[in-house]
C-alpha positions in Angstrom: 70.8 7.8 -20.2 67.8 10.1 -19.6 64.5 8.6 -20.8 60.8 9.0 -20.2 60.9 6.5 -17.3 63.5 8.6 -15.5 61.4 11.8 -15.5 59.2 10.6 -12.6 56.1 12.1 -14.2 52.9 12.5 -12.2 49.7 10.7 -13.2 47.7 14.0 -13.3 48.7 17.6 -14.0 46.4 20.6 -13.3 46.9 24.3 -13.9 47.3 26.1 -10.6 49.0 23.2 -8.9 51.3 22.2 -11.8 53.1 23.9 -14.7 51.9 21.8 -17.6 54.4 23.2 -20.1 57.6 23.1 -18.1 56.9 20.2 -15.7 55.5 17.9 -18.3 55.5 18.9 -21.9 58.9 20.4 -22.4 60.6 17.7 -20.3 58.9 14.8 -22.1 59.6 16.3 -25.6 63.3 16.7 -24.8 63.9 12.9 -24.2 61.5 11.6 -27.0 62.2 10.3 -30.5 58.6 10.7 -31.6 55.7 12.8 -30.7 52.1 12.2 -31.8 49.4 14.8 -31.1 45.7 14.9 -32.0 44.0 18.1 -30.9 41.2 20.4 -31.9 43.4 23.5 -32.1 47.1 23.9 -32.9 49.3 27.0 -33.0 52.8 27.1 -34.4 53.8 29.4 -31.5 54.1 26.2 -29.4 56.9 25.1 -31.7 58.9 28.3 -31.4 58.4 28.1 -27.6 59.9 24.6 -27.6 63.0 24.9 -29.7 65.2 23.2 -27.1 63.0 20.2 -26.8 62.4 20.0 -30.5 66.1 20.1 -31.3 66.8 17.1 -29.1 63.9 15.2 -30.6 65.2 16.0 -34.2 68.8 15.2 -33.4 67.6 11.8 -32.2 66.2 11.4 -35.7 62.7 11.8 -34.3 59.6 13.2 -35.8 56.2 14.6 -35.0 52.8 13.6 -36.3 50.0 16.1 -35.8 46.2 15.8 -36.3 44.1 18.9 -36.0 40.4 19.5 -35.9 40.4 23.3 -36.8 42.1 24.5 -39.9 45.5 26.2 -39.7 45.7 30.0 -40.0 46.3 31.3 -43.5 49.9 32.1 -42.8 50.6 28.7 -41.2 49.0 27.0 -44.2 51.2 29.0 -46.5 54.2 28.1 -44.4 53.3 24.3 -44.7 53.0 24.6 -48.5 56.3 26.5 -48.6 57.9 23.7 -46.6 56.8 21.2 -49.2 58.2 23.4 -52.0 61.5 23.7 -50.2 61.7 19.9 -49.9 61.5 19.6 -53.7 64.0 22.4 -54.7 66.5 22.7 -51.8 69.4 20.5 -50.9 71.2 20.3 -47.5 67.9 20.8 -45.6 69.0 19.4 -42.3 71.7 22.1 -41.8 69.3 24.9 -42.4 66.9 23.4 -39.9 69.8 23.2 -37.4 70.5 26.9 -37.9 66.9 27.8 -37.1 66.8 25.6 -34.0 69.9 27.3 -32.7 68.6 30.8 -33.3 65.3 32.4 -32.4 66.0 36.0 -33.2 64.1 36.0 -36.6 61.1 38.1 -37.1 58.7 35.2 -37.6 60.6 32.1 -36.3 57.5 30.0 -35.8 56.5 30.1 -39.4 60.0 29.6 -40.7 60.4 26.7 -38.2 57.1 25.2 -39.4 58.2 25.4 -43.0 61.5 23.7 -42.4 60.1 21.0 -40.1 57.8 20.1 -43.0 60.6 20.3 -45.6 62.8 18.0 -43.6 60.0 15.4 -43.0 60.2 16.0 -39.2 56.6 17.1 -39.0 53.5 15.7 -40.8 50.1 17.3 -40.4 46.6 15.9 -41.1 43.1 17.3 -40.7 40.3 15.4 -39.0 36.8 16.1 -40.4 33.4 15.2 -38.9 30.0 15.4 -40.5 28.7 17.7 -37.7 30.7 19.8 -35.2 34.5 19.4 -35.2 37.1 16.9 -34.1 38.0 18.1 -30.6 39.9 15.4 -28.8 43.2 16.1 -27.1 45.5 13.1 -27.2 49.3 13.1 -27.0 51.9 10.3 -27.3 55.6 10.5 -26.4 58.0 7.6 -27.2 61.7 7.4 -26.4 64.6 5.3 -27.8 63.9 2.5 -25.4 60.3 2.3 -26.6 58.9 3.6 -23.3 55.6 5.3 -24.1 53.6 8.0 -22.4 50.0 8.8 -23.4 48.4 11.9 -22.1 44.8 13.0 -22.5 42.9 16.0 -21.1 41.7 19.5 -21.9 44.9 21.1 -23.2 45.2 22.0 -26.9 48.6 22.2 -28.7 48.7 26.0 -28.2 50.3 28.4 -25.7 46.9 29.0 -24.1 46.6 25.2 -23.6 50.0 24.8 -22.0 51.0 28.0 -20.2 50.1 28.2 -16.5 49.3 32.0 -16.8 46.6 31.5 -19.4 43.8 28.8 -19.6 43.0 26.5 -16.7 43.7 23.0 -18.1 44.3 19.4 -16.9 45.8 16.2 -18.3 46.0 12.6 -17.2 49.2 10.6 -17.9 49.4 6.9 -18.7 52.8 5.2 -18.7 53.6 2.0 -20.6 55.7 0.6 -17.8 52.6 0.8 -15.5 51.1 -2.0 -17.5 47.7 -2.5 -15.7 46.8 1.2 -15.9 48.2 1.6 -19.4 46.2 -1.3 -20.8 43.0 0.0 -19.1 43.3 3.6 -20.3 46.4 4.5 -22.4 46.2 1.7 -25.0 42.9 2.8 -26.4 44.2 6.3 -27.0 47.4 4.9 -28.6 45.3 2.7 -30.9 42.9 5.5 -31.6 45.6 7.8 -32.8 46.8 5.2 -35.3 43.2 4.7 -36.6 42.9 8.4 -37.1 46.2 8.7 -38.9 45.3 5.8 -41.2 41.9 7.3 -41.9 40.1 4.3 -40.3 38.2 5.9 -37.4 34.4 5.7 -37.4 32.6 9.0 -38.1 35.8 10.8 -38.9 37.6 11.4 -42.2 41.3 12.3 -42.1 42.8 14.4 -44.8 46.4 15.2 -45.7 47.6 18.8 -45.2 48.0 20.2 -47.7 45.5 18.7 -50.2 43.0 20.2 -52.6 40.1 19.1 -50.4 41.6 20.5 -47.2 42.3 23.8 -49.0 38.6 24.1 -50.0 37.5 23.3 -46.4 40.0 25.7 -44.9 38.9 28.6 -47.1 35.2 28.0 -46.2 35.8 27.7 -42.5 34.9 30.7 -40.3 37.4 31.9 -37.8 35.3 31.5 -34.7 32.6 29.0 -35.7 33.5 26.0 -37.8 30.5 24.1 -39.1 31.5 21.1 -41.2 27.9 20.0 -41.6 27.8 21.7 -45.0 30.8 19.7 -46.3 29.2 16.8 -48.0 32.0 15.3 -50.0 32.5 12.6 -47.3 28.9 11.8 -46.4 29.0 8.3 -47.9 32.3 7.3 -46.2 31.1 8.5 -42.9 27.8 6.6 -43.2 29.7 3.5 -44.1 31.9 3.8 -41.0 28.8 4.3 -38.8 27.8 0.9 -39.9 31.0 -0.5 -38.7 32.8 -0.5 -42.0 36.4 0.8 -42.1 38.1 2.1 -45.2 40.1 -0.6 -46.8 41.2 -1.4 -50.3 39.5 -4.4 -51.9 41.2 -7.7 -51.1 41.0 -11.4 -51.8 39.7 -13.0 -48.6 41.4 -16.0 -47.1 38.1 -17.4 -45.8 34.5 -16.9 -46.5 32.5 -17.9 -43.5 34.1 -21.0 -42.0 35.5 -22.1 -45.3 39.0 -21.5 -46.8 38.4 -19.4 -49.9 39.8 -20.3 -53.3 38.2 -20.0 -56.7 37.4 -23.1 -58.8 39.3 -24.1 -61.9 36.4 -23.1 -64.2 36.3 -19.6 -62.6 40.1 -19.1 -63.1 39.8 -20.3 -66.7 36.9 -18.0 -67.3 38.8 -14.9 -66.1 41.9 -15.9 -68.1 39.8 -16.0 -71.3 38.2 -12.7 -70.5 41.6 -11.1 -70.0 42.8 -12.6 -73.3 39.9 -10.9 -75.0 41.1 -7.5 -73.9 39.1 -7.6 -70.7 35.8 -7.8 -72.6 33.3 -10.7 -73.0 30.4 -12.7 -71.6 30.8 -15.4 -69.1 28.2 -18.0 -69.8 28.3 -19.8 -66.4 25.6 -22.1 -65.1 23.3 -20.6 -62.5 24.8 -21.5 -59.1 28.3 -22.0 -60.4 29.7 -18.8 -58.9 29.4 -16.1 -61.5 29.2 -13.4 -58.8 32.3 -14.5 -57.0 34.2 -15.0 -60.2 33.5 -11.4 -61.4 34.3 -9.8 -58.0 37.6 -11.8 -57.8 38.4 -10.5 -61.3 37.6 -6.9 -60.3 39.9 -7.1 -57.3 42.7 -8.4 -59.4 42.2 -5.6 -61.9 42.3 -3.1 -59.0 45.5 -4.6 -57.6 47.2 -4.4 -61.0 46.1 -0.8 -61.5 47.1 0.3 -58.1 50.7 -0.9 -58.7 50.7 1.6 -61.6 49.1 4.3 -59.4 45.9 4.1 -61.5 42.3 4.0 -60.2 39.3 1.8 -60.7 35.6 2.7 -60.6 33.4 -0.5 -60.6 29.8 -0.5 -61.7 27.6 -3.6 -61.1 24.4 -3.4 -63.0 21.5 -5.8 -62.1 17.8 -6.1 -63.0 16.3 -6.2 -59.5 16.7 -4.6 -56.1 16.8 -8.0 -54.3 19.7 -9.0 -56.5 21.4 -5.7 -55.9 21.2 -6.3 -52.1 22.9 -9.8 -52.6 25.7 -8.1 -54.6 26.2 -5.6 -51.8 26.6 -8.4 -49.3 29.0 -10.4 -51.6 31.1 -7.4 -52.3 31.7 -6.9 -48.6 33.3 -10.3 -48.4 36.1 -8.7 -50.5 36.4 -5.5 -48.5 34.2 -3.5 -51.0 31.6 -1.2 -49.5 29.6 -0.4 -52.6 27.3 2.6 -53.0 23.7 1.6 -53.4 21.9 3.2 -56.4 18.4 1.8 -56.1 15.1 2.7 -54.5 14.1 6.4 -54.6 16.5 9.0 -56.0 16.4 10.8 -52.7 18.1 7.8 -51.0 21.2 7.9 -53.2 21.5 10.9 -55.6 23.3 13.4 -53.4 25.6 11.0 -51.6 26.5 9.2 -54.9 27.3 12.5 -56.6 29.7 13.3 -53.7 31.2 9.9 -54.0 31.9 10.4 -57.7 33.4 13.8 -57.0 35.5 12.2 -54.3 36.8 9.7 -56.8 37.5 12.2 -59.5 39.3 14.5 -57.1 41.8 11.7 -56.5 40.9 11.3 -52.8 40.3 7.6 -53.3 41.7 5.1 -55.9 38.7 2.8 -55.8 35.0 3.2 -55.8 32.1 0.7 -56.4 28.4 1.1 -57.1 25.6 -1.4 -57.4 22.8 0.0 -59.6 19.6 -1.5 -60.9 19.0 -1.2 -64.7 16.2 1.3 -64.2 18.4 3.7 -62.3 21.3 3.1 -64.7 19.2 4.6 -67.5 18.3 7.7 -65.5 19.7 11.1 -66.7 21.2 11.9 -63.3 23.1 8.6 -63.0 24.2 8.9 -66.7 25.5 12.5 -66.1 27.6 11.4 -63.1 29.1 8.3 -64.8 30.0 10.4 -67.8 32.5 12.4 -65.7 34.6 9.4 -64.9 37.6 8.6 -67.2 36.7 5.5 -69.4 40.1 3.9 -68.6 39.1 3.7 -64.9 35.7 2.2 -65.6 34.7 -1.4 -65.2 31.2 -2.7 -65.6 29.8 -6.1 -64.5 26.5 -6.7 -66.1 24.7 -9.4 -64.1 22.0 -11.3 -66.0 23.3 -9.4 -68.9 20.7 -10.7 -71.3 18.6 -7.8 -70.0 21.2 -5.4 -71.5 20.1 -6.3 -75.0 17.1 -4.1 -74.8 17.4 -0.9 -76.7 16.9 1.4 -73.8 19.3 -0.2 -71.3 21.9 -1.0 -73.9 22.1 2.7 -74.9 22.8 3.6 -71.3 25.7 1.3 -70.7 28.9 3.3 -70.1 31.9 3.3 -72.4 34.0 1.3 -69.9 37.3 -0.1 -70.8 36.6 -3.3 -68.7 33.4 -5.0 -69.6 32.1 -8.3 -68.2 28.7 -9.8 -68.9 27.3 -12.6 -66.7 24.5 -14.9 -67.7 23.7 -18.6 -67.7 21.7 -17.9 -70.9 22.9 -14.7 -72.5 20.8 -14.8 -75.6 17.0 -14.9 -75.8 15.7 -17.6 -78.1 13.2 -17.4 -80.9 10.6 -18.9 -78.6 11.1 -16.2 -75.9 7.5 -15.0 -76.2 7.2 -13.0 -72.9 10.2 -10.7 -73.4 10.4 -10.2 -77.1 9.5 -11.9 -80.3 12.5 -10.2 -81.9 15.5 -11.8 -80.0 18.1 -11.2 -82.7 18.1 -7.5 -82.3 18.8 -7.9 -78.6 21.6 -10.4 -79.3 23.3 -8.1 -81.8 23.3 -5.2 -79.3 24.6 -7.4 -76.5 27.5 -8.7 -78.6 28.3 -5.2 -79.8 28.7 -4.0 -76.3 30.2 -6.9 -74.3 31.8 -8.9 -77.1 31.6 -12.6 -77.6 31.0 -15.4 -75.1 34.6 -16.0 -73.7 33.8 -18.8 -71.2 31.1 -21.5 -70.9 30.4 -23.7 -67.9 27.2 -25.7 -68.2 24.9 -27.3 -65.6 26.3 -30.7 -66.6 29.8 -29.5 -65.7 28.6 -28.0 -62.4 26.8 -31.1 -61.3 29.7 -33.3 -62.4 32.1 -31.2 -60.4 29.9 -31.1 -57.3 29.3 -27.4 -57.6 25.5 -28.0 -57.9 23.4 -30.8 -56.5 22.0 -33.7 -58.6 18.3 -33.8 -59.1 15.2 -35.9 -59.8 12.8 -34.8 -62.5 9.1 -35.6 -62.6 6.7 -34.8 -65.4 3.1 -33.7 -64.5 1.1 -33.9 -67.7 -1.7 -31.2 -68.0 -4.1 -31.2 -71.0 -5.7 -28.0 -72.3 -9.4 -27.6 -72.0 -11.6 -27.4 -75.1 -11.8 -23.6 -74.7 -8.1 -23.3 -74.1 -7.3 -25.4 -77.1 -9.4 -23.2 -79.3 -7.8 -20.1 -78.0 -4.3 -21.5 -78.5 -5.1 -22.4 -82.1 -6.4 -18.9 -82.8 -3.4 -17.1 -81.3 -1.0 -19.4 -83.0 -2.6 -18.7 -86.3 -2.2 -15.0 -85.8 1.4 -15.3 -84.7 2.3 -17.5 -87.7 0.8 -15.0 -90.2 2.8 -12.1 -88.7 6.0 -14.2 -88.6 5.6 -15.0 -92.3 5.0 -11.4 -93.1 8.1 -10.4 -91.1 10.2 -12.8 -93.3 8.7 -11.3 -96.4 7.8 -7.6 -96.7 8.5 -6.9 -93.0 6.3 -5.6 -90.2 5.1 -2.1 -89.6 4.9 -0.7 -86.0 1.4 -1.8 -85.5 2.2 -5.4 -86.7 5.1 -5.5 -84.3 2.9 -4.4 -81.4 0.3 -7.0 -82.3 2.9 -9.8 -82.6 4.2 -8.9 -79.1 0.7 -8.9 -77.7 -0.3 -12.2 -79.2 2.8 -13.9 -78.0 2.2 -12.6 -74.5 -1.4 -13.8 -74.6 -0.5 -17.3 -75.8 2.2 -17.6 -73.1 -0.4 -16.5 -70.5 -2.9 -19.0 -71.7 -0.3 -21.8 -71.2 0.8 -20.5 -67.9 -2.8 -20.4 -66.5 -4.2 -23.7 -67.9 -7.1 -24.7 -65.7 -6.1 -28.3 -65.2 -2.8 -27.2 -63.6 -4.6 -26.2 -60.4 -6.5 -29.5 -60.3 -3.2 -31.4 -60.6 -1.6 -29.2 -58.0 -4.4 -29.8 -55.5 -4.2 -33.5 -56.1 -0.4 -33.7 -55.7 0.1 -31.4 -52.7 -2.8 -32.9 -50.7 -0.9 -36.1 -50.2 2.4 -34.6 -49.0 3.3 -35.0 -45.3 4.1 -32.0 -43.2 7.7 -33.2 -42.9 8.2 -33.1 -46.6 6.6 -29.7 -47.3 9.6 -27.5 -46.1 12.0 -25.8 -48.4 9.7 -25.9 -51.5 9.3 -23.3 -54.3 6.2 -22.9 -56.5 6.6 -21.0 -59.7 3.3 -19.6 -60.8 2.3 -17.9 -64.1 2.2 -14.1 -64.4 -0.8 -11.9 -64.3 -4.4 -13.1 -64.6 -5.6 -16.2 -66.5 -6.3 -15.9 -70.2 -10.0 -15.3 -70.4 -12.6 -12.7 -69.4 -15.0 -14.4 -67.0 -15.5 -13.0 -63.5 -14.4 -16.3 -62.0 -11.0 -16.1 -63.7 -10.4 -12.5 -62.7 -7.9 -13.6 -60.0 -4.2 -13.5 -60.4 -2.7 -16.9 -61.1 -0.3 -16.6 -58.2 -3.3 -16.0 -55.9 -5.0 -19.1 -57.3 -2.0 -21.2 -56.6 -1.7 -19.9 -53.0 -5.4 -20.6 -52.4 -4.9 -24.3 -53.4 -1.9 -24.7 -51.2 -3.5 -23.0 -48.2 -6.5 -25.3 -48.6 -4.2 -28.3 -48.4 -2.6 -27.1 -45.2 0.6 -25.5 -46.6 2.1 -22.5 -44.8 3.1 -20.3 -47.7 4.1 -16.8 -48.5 4.2 -15.0 -51.9 7.6 -13.7 -53.0 7.0 -11.0 -55.6 8.4 -7.7 -56.8 5.8 -5.9 -54.6 7.3 -7.3 -51.3 9.4 -4.8 -49.4 13.1 -5.3 -48.8 12.6 -5.9 -45.1 9.8 -8.3 -45.7 11.9 -10.2 -48.3 14.6 -10.6 -45.8 12.2 -11.9 -43.2 10.6 -14.4 -45.8 14.0 -15.8 -46.7 14.8 -16.4 -43.0 11.4 -17.9 -42.4 11.9 -20.2 -45.4 15.3 -21.3 -44.3 14.3 -22.1 -40.7 11.0 -23.8 -41.8 8.7 -21.3 -40.2 7.0 -21.3 -43.6 6.8 -24.4 -45.9 7.0 -22.8 -49.3 7.5 -19.6 -51.3 5.2 -18.9 -54.2 6.8 -16.7 -56.9 6.5 -15.6 -60.5 9.6 -14.2 -62.1 11.5 -12.4 -59.2 13.3 -15.6 -58.2 14.4 -16.3 -61.8 17.5 -14.2 -62.0 20.3 -14.3 -59.5 18.5 -14.4 -56.2 19.9 -17.1 -54.0 17.5 -19.6 -52.4 20.0 -22.4 -51.6 17.8 -24.0 -49.0 15.2 -24.9 -51.6 15.0 -28.7 -52.1 11.8 -29.1 -54.1 10.3 -27.0 -56.9 7.0 -27.1 -58.7 7.1 -25.3 -62.0 3.6 -24.4 -63.0 4.5 -21.6 -65.3 5.1 -23.4 -68.6 7.5 -21.7 -70.8 9.1 -22.3 -74.2 11.9 -20.0 -73.2 15.1 -21.9 -72.4 16.6 -18.9 -70.7 13.8 -19.0 -68.1 13.7 -22.7 -67.3 17.5 -23.0 -67.3 17.7 -20.1 -64.7 15.0 -21.8 -62.6 16.6 -25.2 -62.6 20.0 -23.7 -61.6 18.3 -21.8 -58.8 16.9 -25.0 -57.4 20.2 -26.9 -57.6 22.3 -24.5 -55.4 24.2 -26.3 -52.7 23.2 -26.0 -49.1 24.0 -27.7 -45.8 22.5 -31.2 -45.6 21.1 -30.9 -49.1 22.2 -33.8 -51.3 19.4 -34.1 -53.9 16.9 -31.7 -55.4 13.5 -32.6 -56.8 11.7 -30.8 -59.7 8.0 -31.2 -60.7 7.4 -29.8 -64.2 3.8 -29.2 -65.2 3.9 -30.0 -68.9 1.0 -28.5 -71.0 -0.3 -30.8 -73.8 -2.7 -30.2 -76.6 -5.8 -32.3 -77.3 -5.4 -32.7 -81.1 -2.7 -33.1 -83.8 -3.0 -29.7 -85.6 0.1 -27.9 -86.8 0.1 -25.6 -83.8 -0.4 -28.6 -81.4 2.5 -30.4 -82.9 4.7 -27.3 -82.3 3.5 -27.1 -78.7 4.4 -30.8 -78.2 7.8 -30.3 -79.7 8.6 -27.3 -77.6 7.5 -29.0 -74.4 9.5 -32.1 -75.4 12.6 -29.9 -75.9 12.3 -28.7 -72.4 11.7 -32.2 -71.1 14.7 -33.5 -73.0 16.9 -30.7 -71.5 15.8 -31.5 -68.0 15.9 -35.2 -68.4 19.4 -35.4 -69.8 21.0 -34.6 -66.5 18.4 -36.1 -64.1 19.2 -39.1 -62.0 15.9 -40.7 -63.1 16.3 -40.3 -66.9 15.0 -43.8 -67.8 11.8 -43.2 -65.8 11.2 -40.0 -67.8 11.6 -41.7 -71.1 8.8 -44.2 -70.3 6.4 -41.3 -69.5 7.4 -39.6 -72.8 6.3 -42.6 -74.7 3.1 -42.9 -72.7 2.0 -39.4 -73.5 3.0 -39.4 -77.1 5.9 -37.0 -76.7 8.5 -39.1 -78.4 11.9 -37.4 -78.7 15.4 -38.5 -79.5 17.3 -38.5 -76.2 20.6 -39.5 -77.6 
């Protein structure tokens, strides 16, 4: 039986010496069962010229796949659309195609042939689009019944000018599968490259179906002689992703993450089941470090898989408070095959490409899209206008550190998504949350109205017991207020108490509310910058050996100390850094002002012990992973459980060779027994109790409590 191997094809064909069409193309087509071709230009005339070879390919139940870099002519495009229409409305297609193949006397046989090849499923056409210039490769692949393969590559397009000896001067190289060494060295890459093109997985190239709405727009805008696709921006984001080595894949559940087999924990599976039972709405109150991020991404992928089976789409929005946290989400999403769009930093860095991505999704070109957005960008008019164009049934939002979504401004900007998942170890701000707001109930009501109730809870005690987080030692560092600080604390507490009583009675006007917020902030700043903290810090850190300094965090108070003297006009974080540097510590500040690249460098230096410690304020509170941390000094005293629970969980994250964490808590104590002082002691004792309950040295802490007059019921 005649096959490709029996044709005795040459390794190279050149116009002048060889007849590319008759000696190679026509002969190879006549013995093949499939023909794949990727070229810059195509003309249907080559089909009508090759009826004999085509008829043999089709009678062998073969087919042809064609990728082109220049749009079809108008009449050819209409012929393709006509072929698809024929496929829907006409029966007995194969007999009609047979008639055409046997007769070439029609006025326009090439167009009719093109239509009927499409109608019978014997020809599929796709269009390859590049950001700049055009797709202009020339690759061809013939296969016969015995799976012999010929790959040819060269200058010839799929046109009469490319193949006929009397027209263009062309040349092609031929690689044969039975000549294994040469084929593996040259032909295999072209073979694999065509498949990547066909599956829309090639870097810098987007492959579209012909016909499609997007192709039709491009085709109408293309000039006859000079095609510039640089103005076609719908695919900018996808092309950029591919340049970074990312191929287009649907989201998936990974079998491994790093070197470890991946599977979710029982508490994560239970949390998702509860969320699903609550109509895909609710808050997951999972301990910091227990896998909130992975839980939610796993859930999103499962939602996508279910919707895809129903031929439905999913647009995932992940909203976070900080850029650094957004970057972590981008990296974690990639573990699940999700290349999320980044909506943070300046508008110029994301606006145009994200608009294209939304249009791309709404046009039906993709069935999945993901975006990670910081809350500040989420509230912007441009982002809001784009999200409003997406059908609500396709929208899913994951609100990380969702307690931030209780604020009036951010809450109003949250999309009307069908799927809503809030994540936070401490969803609701407490009555003692003085820094963020003295009116926590308003935020709580807004949060519940949007996300729904807490549907899953997994505490630090559960996480430590299950080995998800490391156990820890807890050490109290008593710090007494100075006489001046005690007086200031009493005065601010008195003002706050009066306003709180007024709120319970006649209510507060706008000025009262502003004053209450200001006084609460000042009192919190006074506690955070207590002078004796620096003295205790200097005393403790001076005696620590160089070997024990690594992987340490210092949490400093925010802003400048409470007071107005010139000596105090230095930020608290700078005062802390000054003490540590004096004691020989190699430290770096990790604040919101640090650039993205510098943060990445600092994290790496912290992990490999190039620096001993990071000094931070609030930026490490929410979501940012610092698993290498083994020791933490908490100098920023707070009565806010949300903050200290977040910080503790951050410190307890698991890491290689990390079996125990250590926490030093600088506890601020008053110098008298006034009503305000008693409340301060009580709030500090509540935090101590919370930390002590799970500490491995609980009995030691109870003795210190008695010693400093902070008796509290630990049962």
